[in-house]
C-alpha positions in Angstrom: 6.6 -12.4 -33.0 9.5 -10.5 -31.6 8.7 -7.1 -30.2 11.3 -4.2 -31.3 11.9 -2.1 -28.1 12.7 0.9 -30.4 9.3 1.0 -31.9 7.7 0.6 -28.5 9.5 3.7 -27.1 8.9 5.6 -30.3 5.1 4.9 -29.8 5.5 6.1 -26.1 6.6 9.6 -27.4 10.3 9.4 -26.9 12.3 11.4 -29.4 14.1 9.4 -32.2 17.4 10.7 -31.2 17.4 9.4 -27.6 16.0 6.1 -28.1 19.2 4.3 -28.8 20.6 5.3 -25.5 17.3 4.7 -23.8 17.3 0.9 -25.4 20.7 0.6 -24.2 19.6 1.1 -20.5 17.9 -2.3 -20.6 20.0 -5.1 -19.9 20.4 -7.8 -22.5 18.3 -10.2 -20.4 15.4 -7.9 -20.0 15.4 -6.9 -23.6 15.4 -10.7 -24.5 12.4 -11.4 -21.8 10.5 -8.5 -23.5 10.6 -9.9 -27.1 7.9 -12.3 -26.4 5.4 -9.8 -25.4 3.1 -7.7 -27.8 4.2 -4.2 -28.4 1.1 -3.0 -26.4 2.1 -5.3 -23.4 5.7 -4.2 -23.4 4.4 -0.6 -23.2 2.2 -1.5 -20.2 5.2 -3.0 -18.6 7.5 0.0 -19.2 4.6 2.5 -18.1 4.1 0.4 -14.9 7.8 0.6 -13.9 7.9 4.2 -14.5 4.8 4.4 -12.1 6.3 2.6 -9.3 9.6 4.5 -9.6 7.6 7.9 -9.3 4.9 6.7 -6.8 7.4 5.0 -4.4 8.0 8.5 -3.0 4.5 8.8 -1.7 4.9 5.9 0.9 7.0 7.7 3.6 6.5 10.8 5.5 10.1 11.4 4.7 9.7 11.5 1.0 12.5 9.0 0.6 11.2 6.5 -1.9 10.7 3.7 0.5 8.0 2.3 -1.8 4.6 2.6 -3.1 1.9 0.9 -1.0 0.4 -2.0 -2.5 -3.2 -0.8 -3.1 -1.9 2.0 -5.4 -0.8 -0.6 -7.7 -4.2 -2.1 -7.7 -5.0 -0.1 -11.0 -2.9 -2.1 -12.9 -3.5 -5.7 -14.1 -1.4 -8.5 -12.5 0.4 -9.1 -16.0 2.9 -6.0 -16.0 3.6 -6.5 -12.2 4.3 -10.3 -12.7 6.4 -9.4 -15.7 8.6 -6.9 -13.9 9.0 -9.2 -10.9 10.2 -12.0 -13.3 13.2 -10.0 -14.5 14.0 -8.3 -10.7 12.9 -4.8 -11.9 10.7 -4.6 -8.8 10.4 -6.0 -5.3 8.1 -6.0 -2.4 8.5 -5.8 1.4 6.5 -5.6 4.5 7.1 -2.3 6.2 5.2 -2.0 9.5 2.5 -4.4 8.5 2.0 -2.7 5.2 3.2 -4.3 1.9 5.1 -1.9 -0.2 6.5 -2.3 -3.9 9.6 -0.4 -5.1 11.9 -0.3 -8.0 15.0 -2.6 -7.8 18.4 -0.9 -8.5 18.0 -2.7 -12.0 14.7 -1.3 -12.3 15.8 2.2 -11.2 18.8 1.9 -14.0 16.0 1.6 -16.7 13.3 4.1 -15.2 15.8 6.8 -14.4 17.0 7.6 -18.1 13.4 7.2 -19.3 12.2 9.7 -16.9 14.9 12.2 -17.4 14.1 12.0 -21.2 10.5 13.1 -20.2 11.8 15.8 -18.0 14.2 17.3 -20.7 11.2 17.6 -23.0 9.2 19.5 -20.6 8.6 23.1 -21.6 10.0 24.5 -18.2 10.2 28.1 -19.5 6.5 27.8 -20.5 5.5 26.4 -17.2 7.3 29.3 -15.2 5.3 31.9 -17.3 2.3 30.0 -16.9 2.3 29.1 -13.3 2.1 31.6 -10.5 5.4 32.5 -8.9 4.3 31.4 -5.5 4.0 28.0 -6.6 7.6 26.7 -7.2 8.6 28.9 -4.1 6.3 26.8 -1.8 6.9 23.3 -3.5 10.7 24.0 -3.8 10.9 23.4 0.1 11.6 26.8 1.4 9.1 26.0 3.9 9.9 22.9 5.8 8.0 21.2 8.7 5.6 18.3 8.0 5.6 19.2 4.3 6.8 16.5 1.9 8.4 17.9 -1.1 7.6 15.1 -3.5 4.0 15.0 -3.0 1.0 17.3 -3.1 -2.6 16.5 -2.1 -5.0 15.7 -4.9 -8.0 17.1 -2.9 -8.2 20.1 -0.5 -7.0 19.0 2.9 -9.9 18.5 5.5 -7.8 19.7 8.5 -5.1 22.4 8.9 -2.8 20.2 11.1 0.2 21.0 8.7 1.3 24.4 7.5 0.9 23.6 3.8 -2.8 22.4 4.6 -3.3 25.7 6.5 -2.3 27.9 3.4 -4.3 25.7 1.0 -7.5 25.9 3.1 -7.2 29.5 3.6 -6.1 30.4 -0.2 -8.2 28.1 -2.4 -6.7 29.8 -5.4 -3.4 28.5 -4.1 -4.6 24.9 -4.1 -6.0 25.1 -7.5 -2.9 26.6 -9.0 -0.8 24.1 -7.4 -3.0 21.3 -8.7 -3.0 22.7 -11.8 0.9 22.6 -11.9 0.7 18.9 -10.9 -1.8 18.0 -13.3 0.6 19.3 -16.1 3.2 17.3 -14.9 1.1 14.2 -14.6 -0.2 14.7 -18.3 3.3 14.8 -19.5 4.3 11.5 -17.6 6.3 13.4 -14.9 4.0 12.8 -11.9 1.5 10.3 -10.9 -1.6 10.0 -8.3 -0.7 7.5 -5.7 -1.9 6.5 -2.0 0.1 8.3 0.4 1.0 6.4 3.5 3.0 7.4 6.6 4.9 4.4 7.4 6.1 5.7 10.7 2.8 5.8 12.0 0.9 3.4 9.8 -1.7 5.9 8.9 -3.2 6.6 5.5 -2.8 9.9 4.1 -5.0 10.0 1.2 -4.4 10.2 -2.5 -1.6 12.6 -3.5 0.4 13.8 -6.8 3.6 12.2 -6.4 6.7 13.7 -8.2 9.8 11.8 -9.3 13.2 12.2 -7.5 14.3 14.3 -10.2 11.6 16.9 -9.2 13.9 19.2 -7.8 15.4 20.0 -11.4 12.0 21.2 -12.5 11.6 23.5 -9.6 15.2 24.7 -10.0 14.6 25.6 -13.8 11.2 27.4 -12.8 12.7 29.3 -10.0 15.9 30.4 -12.2 13.1 32.0 -14.6 11.2 33.9 -12.0 12.4 37.5 -11.1 14.6 37.4 -8.2 12.9 40.4 -6.4 9.3 38.4 -6.7 10.8 35.1 -5.6 12.5 36.9 -2.6 9.1 38.4 -1.7 7.4 35.1 -1.7 10.2 33.2 0.1 10.0 35.9 2.9 6.2 35.9 2.9 6.0 32.0 3.5 8.8 32.0 6.0 6.7 34.9 7.8 3.6 32.8 7.7 5.3 29.7 8.7 6.9 31.1 11.7 3.5 32.5 13.0 1.8 29.3 12.1 4.5 27.1 14.2 4.3 29.4 17.1 0.5 29.5 17.3 0.4 25.6 17.3 3.1 25.6 20.0 1.0 28.2 22.4 -2.2 26.2 21.5 -1.1 22.5 21.9 2.5 22.4 23.0 3.9 21.1 19.8 7.1 21.9 17.8 9.2 23.1 20.9 12.3 21.9 19.6 11.7 23.5 16.2 11.0 26.7 17.7 14.2 26.4 20.0 16.4 25.5 16.9 15.2 28.6 14.9 16.1 32.3 15.6 13.2 33.3 13.4 10.7 31.2 15.2 12.0 32.5 18.6 11.8 36.3 17.5 8.1 35.4 16.4 7.4 33.7 19.7 8.4 37.0 21.6 6.1 39.0 19.3 3.3 36.8 19.8 3.6 36.9 23.6 3.4 40.8 23.5 -0.1 40.4 21.9 -1.0 38.1 24.9 0.3 40.4 27.6 -3.1 40.6 29.4 -3.4 36.9 29.6 0.0 35.6 30.7 3.1 36.2 33.0 6.3 36.6 30.9 9.3 34.9 32.7 12.8 35.3 31.9 13.8 33.7 28.7 16.4 30.7 28.2 19.7 32.2 27.0 20.6 30.9 23.5 24.1 31.2 22.0 23.0 33.3 19.1 21.7 36.0 21.6 18.0 35.5 20.8 16.3 34.4 23.9 13.6 31.6 24.0 10.7 33.3 25.6 9.0 31.4 28.8 5.5 32.4 30.1 2.7 31.2 32.3 -1.0 31.5 31.6 -2.8 33.7 34.2 -6.4 33.9 32.6 -6.9 30.5 30.5 -10.3 31.7 29.0 -8.7 35.0 27.8 -5.5 33.4 26.6 -7.7 30.9 24.5 -9.5 33.8 23.1 -6.6 35.6 22.3 -5.2 32.6 20.5 -8.1 32.3 18.1 -8.2 36.1 17.4 -4.5 35.7 16.3 -5.3 32.6 14.3 -8.0 34.5 12.5 -5.6 37.4 11.8 -3.2 35.0 10.2 -6.0 33.4 8.0 -6.9 37.0 7.0 -3.2 37.8 6.0 -2.9 34.7 4.0 -6.2 35.2 2.1 -5.1 38.8 1.5 -1.4 38.2 0.7 -1.7 35.1 -1.3 -3.9 36.0 -4.3 -3.9 34.0 -7.6 -5.6 36.3 -9.9 -7.1 33.8 -12.3 -10.3 32.2 -12.6 -10.5 28.8 -11.0 -8.9 26.6 -13.8 -10.4 23.7 -15.4 -8.8 20.3 -14.7 -6.1 19.7 -17.3 -6.9 16.8 -19.9 -5.4 13.7 -19.3 -3.6 11.7 -22.1 -6.0 9.6 -24.4 -7.6 6.5 -22.7 -6.4 4.3 -25.2 -3.1 2.7 -24.3 -1.5 3.0 -28.1 -0.7 6.6 -29.1 -3.6 8.0 -30.9 -4.8 11.5 -31.7 -6.3 13.4 -28.8 -10.2 14.0 -28.9 -11.1 17.2 -30.7 -12.3 19.6 -28.1 -15.6 21.0 -28.6 -15.2 24.8 -30.0 -16.2 27.2 -27.4 -19.0 28.7 -29.4 -20.6 25.2 -29.8 -19.8 23.8 -26.2 -22.8 23.4 -24.2 -23.4 22.0 -20.7 -25.0 18.6 -20.7 -27.4 18.1 -17.8 -29.5 15.1 -16.8 -32.8 14.6 -15.3 -32.5 12.1 -12.2 -35.2 10.0 -14.0 -32.8 9.1 -16.9 -30.4 7.2 -14.3 -32.8 6.0 -11.8 -32.1 2.1 -11.4 -35.3 1.8 -9.8 -35.7 -1.9 -10.1 -32.3 -2.6 -8.7 -32.3 -4.3 -5.1 -30.8 -2.5 -2.5 -27.5 -3.5 -1.0 -27.6 -4.5 2.6 -29.8 -2.9 5.3 -28.0 0.2 5.9 -29.9 3.5 5.9 -28.9 5.6 3.0 -27.2 8.7 3.6 -28.5 11.8 1.8 -25.9 13.9 0.2 -25.0 17.0 1.9 -27.3 19.9 0.7 -24.3 22.1 0.9 -22.1 22.8 -2.6 -19.3 20.4 -3.0 -15.8 21.5 -1.5 -13.3 22.9 -4.1 -11.8 19.7 -4.3 -15.0 18.0 -5.5 -16.1 21.1 -7.8 -13.2 20.0 -10.0 -14.9 16.9 -10.8 -18.5 17.5 -10.3 -20.3 20.8 -11.8 -24.0 20.0 -11.5 -25.8 21.5 -14.4 -28.1 24.5 -13.9 -31.2 23.0 -15.2 -32.1 19.4 -15.9 -32.1 19.8 -19.7 -31.1 17.2 -22.3 -29.2 18.6 -24.9 -27.7 16.5 -28.1 -24.2 15.3 -27.6 -21.6 16.1 -30.1 -21.6 13.7 -33.1 -19.3 10.6 -32.4 -15.9 10.6 -34.1 -15.7 8.7 -37.3 -15.2 5.1 -36.6 -11.6 3.8 -38.0 -12.2 0.7 -40.5 -10.2 -1.5 -38.1 -10.8 0.2 -34.9 -13.4 0.1 -32.2 -14.2 3.3 -30.2 -17.2 3.2 -28.0 -18.4 6.7 -26.9 -19.1 6.9 -23.1 -19.4 10.7 -22.4 -17.3 13.5 -21.4 -14.4 14.5 -19.1 -14.4 17.4 -16.9 -13.1 19.6 -19.6 -15.7 18.9 -22.0 -13.5 16.4 -24.1 -15.0 13.2 -25.4 -14.2 10.0 -23.8 -14.1 6.9 -25.8 -13.4 3.4 -24.5 -11.3 1.8 -27.0 -11.0 -2.0 -25.8 -8.8 -3.1 -28.7 -6.0 -1.0 -27.6 -6.0 -2.5 -23.9 -4.6 -5.7 -22.3 -8.2 -6.9 -22.4 -11.6 -5.9 -23.0 -13.1 -6.3 -19.7 -14.9 -3.7 -17.5 -16.6 -3.6 -14.2 -19.1 -0.8 -13.5 -20.0 0.0 -9.8 -22.6 2.1 -8.3 -25.6 2.2 -6.1 -29.3 2.4 -6.8 -30.1 5.4 -8.9 -26.4 6.0 -10.0 -27.1 5.4 -13.5 -25.5 2.0 -14.0 -28.4 0.6 -16.0 -28.4 3.5 -18.4 -24.8 3.4 -18.8 -24.9 -0.4 -19.8 -27.8 0.3 -22.3 -25.8 3.3 -23.9 -22.7 0.7 -24.0 -24.7 -1.9 -25.5 -26.2 0.3 -28.1 -22.8 2.0 -29.0 -21.3 -1.7 -29.4 -24.4 -2.9 -31.4 -24.1 0.2 -33.7 -20.7 -0.9 -34.5 -21.9 -4.5 -35.6 -20.5 -6.1 -32.4 -22.6 -8.8 -30.9 -23.9 -8.2 -27.3 -25.5 -10.4 -24.8 -27.2 -8.9 -21.7 -27.7 -11.3 -18.7 -30.5 -9.4 -16.9 -31.6 -10.5 -13.5 -34.1 -7.7 -13.0 -35.4 -7.3 -16.5 -34.6 -3.6 -17.0 -31.4 -3.7 -19.1 -32.7 -3.9 -22.5 -31.5 -1.0 -24.7 -34.2 1.2 -26.2 -32.9 1.0 -29.8 -30.7 -1.0 -32.1 -31.0 -4.4 -33.3 -32.3 -6.0 -30.1 -33.4 -9.8 -29.7 -35.1 -10.4 -26.4 -35.5 -13.9 -24.8 -37.8 -13.9 -21.5 -37.0 -17.0 -19.7 -40.3 -18.0 -17.6 -42.4 -20.7 -16.5 -43.6 -22.7 -19.4 -42.1 -20.0 -21.6 -41.1 -20.1 -25.2 -37.4 -19.9 -25.0 -34.9 -22.3 -23.6 -31.5 -23.6 -24.0 -30.4 -27.2 -23.1 -26.9 -27.4 -21.1 -26.7 -31.2 -21.8 -27.2 -31.0 -25.2 -24.1 -31.9 -27.4 -22.5 -30.7 -30.8 -20.2 -32.8 -32.9 -18.3 -29.6 -33.9 -17.4 -28.8 -30.2 -15.4 -31.8 -29.1 -14.7 -30.0 -25.8 -18.1 -30.8 -24.4 -18.4 -34.5 -24.0 -21.4 -36.1 -22.1 -19.1 -36.5 -19.2 -18.1 -32.7 -19.2 -21.7 -31.7 -19.8 -22.8 -33.9 -16.9 -19.9 -32.4 -14.6 -20.7 -28.8 -15.4 -24.4 -29.3 -14.8 -23.8 -30.7 -11.4 -21.1 -28.3 -10.5 -23.6 -25.4 -11.3 -26.3 -27.2 -9.3 -24.1 -27.5 -6.2 -23.0 -23.8 -6.6 -26.5 -22.6 -6.4 -27.7 -25.1 -3.9 -24.7 -25.3 -1.6 -26.4 -27.4 1.1 -26.4 -30.4 -1.7 -24.1 -33.1 -0.4 -21.4 -34.9 -1.9 -23.2 -38.2 -2.2 -26.5 -36.4 -3.7 -24.3 -34.8 -6.2 -22.8 -38.2 -7.2 -26.1 -39.5 -7.6 -27.4 -36.8 -9.9 -24.5 -37.3 -12.0 -24.9 -40.9 -12.3 -28.5 -40.7 -13.2 -27.6 -38.2 -16.1 -24.9 -40.5 -17.3 -27.5 -43.0 -17.4 -29.9 -41.1 -19.3 -27.2 -40.3 -21.9 -26.7 -44.0 -22.4 -30.4 -44.7 -22.6 -30.5 -42.1 -25.3 -27.9 -43.8 -27.3 -25.4 -41.0 -26.6 -21.7 -42.3 -25.9 -18.1 -40.8 -26.1 -18.3 -41.1 -29.8 -19.1 -37.6 -31.6 -21.3 -39.5 -34.2 -23.9 -40.1 -31.4 -23.9 -36.4 -30.3 -26.6 -35.7 -33.0 -29.1 -37.0 -30.8 -30.6 -34.9 -27.8 -31.1 -35.7 -24.3 -34.7 -34.7 -23.4 -34.8 -33.1 -19.9 -38.3 -34.8 -19.6 -36.5 -38.2 -19.3 -34.0 -36.8 -16.5 -37.1 -35.6 -14.8 -38.6 -38.8 -14.7 -35.5 -40.5 -13.2 -34.9 -37.7 -10.8 -38.3 -37.6 -9.3 -38.3 -41.5 -8.6 -34.8 -41.2 -7.0 -34.9 -43.1 -3.6 -33.2 -40.1 -1.8 -36.0 -37.6 -1.3 -33.9 -34.7 -0.9 -32.6 -34.6 -4.5 -36.2 -34.1 -6.1 -36.8 -31.3 -3.6 -33.7 -29.5 -4.6 -34.3 -30.0 -8.6 -38.0 -29.7 -8.6 -38.3 -26.0 -9.5 -35.9 -26.9 -12.5 -38.5 -29.4 -13.7 -41.5 -27.3 -12.9 -40.3 -24.3 -14.8 -39.1 -26.3 -17.7 -36.0 -24.3 -17.3 -34.0 -26.3 -19.9 -36.9 -27.3 -22.3 -39.5 -25.3 -24.3 -40.7 -24.5 -27.9 -37.7 -22.3 -29.4 -34.2 -22.9 -28.5 -31.9 -20.0 -28.0 -29.3 -20.1 -31.0 -25.7 -19.3 -30.1 -24.8 -18.8 -33.7 -27.7 -16.2 -33.8 -26.4 -14.4 -31.0 -22.6 -14.3 -32.3 -24.0 -13.0 -35.7 -24.5 -9.5 -34.3 -26.9 -7.3 -32.4 -28.1 -7.1 -28.9 -29.4 -10.3 -27.2 -31.3 -9.8 -24.2 -31.7 -12.6 -21.8 -34.4 -11.5 -19.4 -34.3 -13.5 -16.2 -36.8 -11.4 -14.2 -39.5 -14.0 -14.1 -37.6 -16.9 -12.5 -37.1 -17.6 -8.8 -33.9 -16.2 -7.6 -32.0 -19.2 -7.4 -33.0 -20.4 -11.0 -31.7 -17.0 -12.3 -28.2 -17.5 -11.3 -28.3 -21.3 -12.2 -29.6 -20.5 -15.8 -27.0 -17.7 -16.2 -24.3 -19.9 -14.9 -24.8 -22.6 -17.3 -25.5 -20.3 -20.4 -22.1 -18.4 -19.8 -20.5 -21.8 -19.6 -22.0 -22.9 -23.0 -20.9 -19.6 -24.6 -17.2 -20.2 -23.5 -17.1 -23.6 -24.7 -18.6 -22.7 -27.8 -16.0 -19.6 -28.4 -13.1 -22.2 -27.2 -14.0 -24.5 -30.1 -13.7 -21.7 -32.4 -10.2 -21.3 -31.4 -8.0 -18.4 -30.0 -7.8 -15.0 -31.3 -4.5 -14.8 -33.3 -1.8 -12.7 -31.3 -0.7 -9.5 -32.6 -3.6 -8.6 -34.8 -3.6 -5.1 -35.5 -7.4 -5.1 -36.3 -9.2 -4.1 -33.1 -12.5 -5.3 -34.3 -11.2 -8.9 -35.0 -10.1 -9.4 -31.3 -13.6 -9.5 -30.0 -16.4 -12.1 -31.1 -18.6 -11.1 -28.3 -19.4 -8.7 -25.5 -21.0 -10.3 -22.4 -22.7 -7.6 -20.0 -23.8 -9.0 -16.5 -25.8 -7.0 -13.8 -25.4 -8.0 -10.4 -22.2 -9.8 -11.4 -21.5 -10.4 -7.8 -24.1 -13.5 -7.9 -21.9 -15.2 -10.3 -18.7 -14.5 -8.5 -19.4 -15.6 -4.6 -21.8 -16.9 -2.4 -22.2 -16.4 1.2 -21.8 -19.3 3.6 -22.0 -18.2 7.1 -19.6 -15.6 7.7 -17.3 -16.7 5.0 -17.4 -16.3 1.1 -16.6 -19.1 -1.1 -15.4 -18.4 -4.7 -17.6 -19.4 -7.6 -15.5 -20.5 -10.5 -17.7 -19.2 -13.2 -16.8 -15.6 -13.7 -13.3 -15.9 -11.9 -12.4 -18.5 -14.9 -13.8 -16.3 -17.6 -12.2 -13.2 -16.6 -8.7 -14.8 -17.0 -9.7 -17.3 -19.9 -12.2 -15.8 -22.2 -10.1 -12.9 -23.4 -8.1 -15.1 -25.6 -11.2 -16.2 -27.4 -12.7 -12.9 -28.2 -14.8 -12.1 -25.2 -15.3 -9.0 -23.4 -17.0 -9.1 -20.0 -18.7 -6.0 -18.7 -19.6 -6.6 -15.0 -22.0 -4.4 -13.0 -22.2 -4.4 -9.3 -22.4 -2.1 -6.1 -19.1 -2.7 -4.4 -15.5 -3.2 -5.5 -15.5 -5.9 -2.8 -17.8 -8.0 -4.9 -14.8 -8.7 -7.1 -11.7 -10.7 -5.7 -8.3 -9.9 -6.7 -8.3 -12.6 -9.5 -10.8 -10.9 -11.2 -9.6 -7.2 -10.4 -6.5 -8.1 -11.9 -7.7 -9.0 -15.2 -10.1 -6.2 -15.8 -8.5 -3.1 -17.6 -11.2 -0.7 -17.0 -13.0 -0.1 -13.7 -15.8 2.7 -13.6 -17.3 3.9 -10.0 -20.4 5.9 -10.1 -22.4 7.5 -7.1 -22.7 5.2 -4.0 -26.0 4.6 -2.3 -25.0 5.0 1.1 -21.8 5.4 3.3 -20.8 1.8 3.6 -20.6 1.6 -0.2 -18.8 5.0 -0.4 -16.3 3.7 2.1 -15.6 0.4 0.3 -15.3 1.9 -3.3 -13.4 5.3 -2.3 -10.5 3.2 -0.8 -10.0 1.4 -4.0 -10.6 4.3 -6.4 -8.6 6.6 -4.2 -11.2 9.4 -4.0 -13.0 10.7 -0.8 -16.3 9.0 0.4 -17.8 12.6 0.0 -17.0 12.6 -3.7 -18.8 9.3 -4.3 -22.0 10.3 -2.3 -22.2 13.5 -4.2 -21.8 12.4 -7.7 -24.9 13.3 -9.8 -26.4 10.6 -11.8 -24.3 9.5 -14.5 -21.1 10.7 -13.3 -18.3 8.6 -12.0 -14.4 7.9 -11.8 -12.9 6.0 -14.6 -9.7 4.0 -14.3 -7.8 2.7 -17.3 -4.4 1.4 -16.4 -2.8 4.1 -14.5 -5.0 6.9 -15.7 -7.8 8.1 -13.7 -10.5 10.7 -14.8 -14.1 12.1 -14.0 -16.7 11.1 -16.6 -20.0 12.1 -17.3 -22.0 9.5 -19.3 -24.2 10.7 -22.1 -27.6 9.2 -21.6 -29.5 7.5 -24.7 -32.0 10.4 -24.8 -28.8 13.1 -25.3 -27.2 11.0 -28.1 -27.9 11.6 -31.8 -29.3 8.6 -33.5 
């Protein structure tokens, strides 16, 4: 298949008339390289390049586009980044111990015209009429200092160390209006969220809206449409506030002396402020300056009175800011983000105002009461105070825990796969469309009581309702959906259900006697890490001998015979090495791989929800069973063959959805102070996609998943953290504040798909229409 770059750019929303010029900005080598990718993959590569082109302005206190810090790119899978590096459109470097990624000159040559085309499509006159006049005056850089004119904080600053932070803290309406403007630009693809980093001081500055180098043209266009008198008023007001703020910081902390000396306006303001402090200081002869405005000097005669006067002056300034910068509009809701699907699709239809109702949940609907607690840290109680303005954008707790029906799901396209999750902060529906993404994998994070289990149930039910087969690997026995086509297999001592990992199938020639033996011993050694090399070899030889004694060889015609686990038990228990029976005794006592009714993989793949309940097994056997069961699923689907590339039928891209709770247990194991990686889920995250498998993995911490897995998972959903330690880990990756994660209500979380991030409220099963 050869991808037409023209069609990709058209799908990204670029105007037909400008596409030939944009295509011409791609060098022949890059165009040829992209031909081998699917259209969706090419789109991901181009969007990733645009993200880096914009976001690289966030990684320097100077706003010079030095590069975007590596962690900002974690939202992207490794595929687009690898492809961009292959054709030298991006490069990485270490800067004061921090890895930064930036577009090369070749990358900028492609990204710049693409960005300029988006800027030209902006309705700047409309923005100028819609956004308050003080916003472009502030962002245009009329106020200098520590403000970076290509970034804006995505959450209300916690301190007032800079002038902009001071303004935003004392005029919340200004913050909301600036953020509203930034969100509009982001929705138009002309701004991104990125992790700011002061490369000079090696200090993280949080998540910021970052604007492209061409941002000045947007502000220029807006300022030209503002009444000159109004603009002059706000210019003078901001300059006045800034001079007073700078002088007060100088008097309180001794900072910014050089800036005050260099500015006549600051020197005048210093003289004025010192007259307000006359009873607490001795004024000395000033330093003569060439412009005739002396730099005032003084000494403190009464320190307590001096400090009190400065505090009074600071309060006066705060009051003036609140009084004179007034945004006369209700706090605006966050702007809707582009659709979650990567391909262009109609935006979800908003609920009409007359019908829109607040959806609330009772805590009990999302209580993961059986989930094991993570670590031994004492859980921090969420603050009883209302969330700060920055959090209110995302979290609006309902007035009462009343469950109301959700809007009817949108009609399912005949070849589409749209899974209803919940609602965004603006009330719009949020669907997960795995067939539109690079892969169908998802991770769900959250502490006990966050709503992970209910979210899993809802996703499983939605998938089953669309005739997609689902397997729930349930370590705690609480994941089964409450409705839908469900078949439940409870694996327990002497139980009814089993599967035999050593059974062969002539139609699956990938699983030979040797391969089945190696996989079994490998799974044993992972779950019993103290098992020695010689002991593993003995177990392997015993199983190989049992195959031979059962008449099973490398010839497929012998694979219709079954290797009975009772025969293996007899050989193992009579082994001369007493340690081997001790390791495997539980497997035989619980009859883990033998029983009355075999779990049928063809039945699982036929549709509905299959619930594998492992709660009744000892912990080590739960993980062993899950490990081997997932391996068997992988080989079965591998034998079916790869999903044809380029298929337009989204449903045909998936043969099975596998949901694993406590997925960390199948990813890593602890050995002393180090973590050794299990190959099971690592391999499946990279390999199962092409055989039609979607993995939905749930755990408490992002740290439970290594970079190999994260790079191959398109969707990441983070819900409420159970304690501060969890919040610290997850907040860093998802680029939100720890307080946000601790204050989320059950069922709420941050959803990342590619470079897009939004807050989502999951609608619980009780609030969904049957």
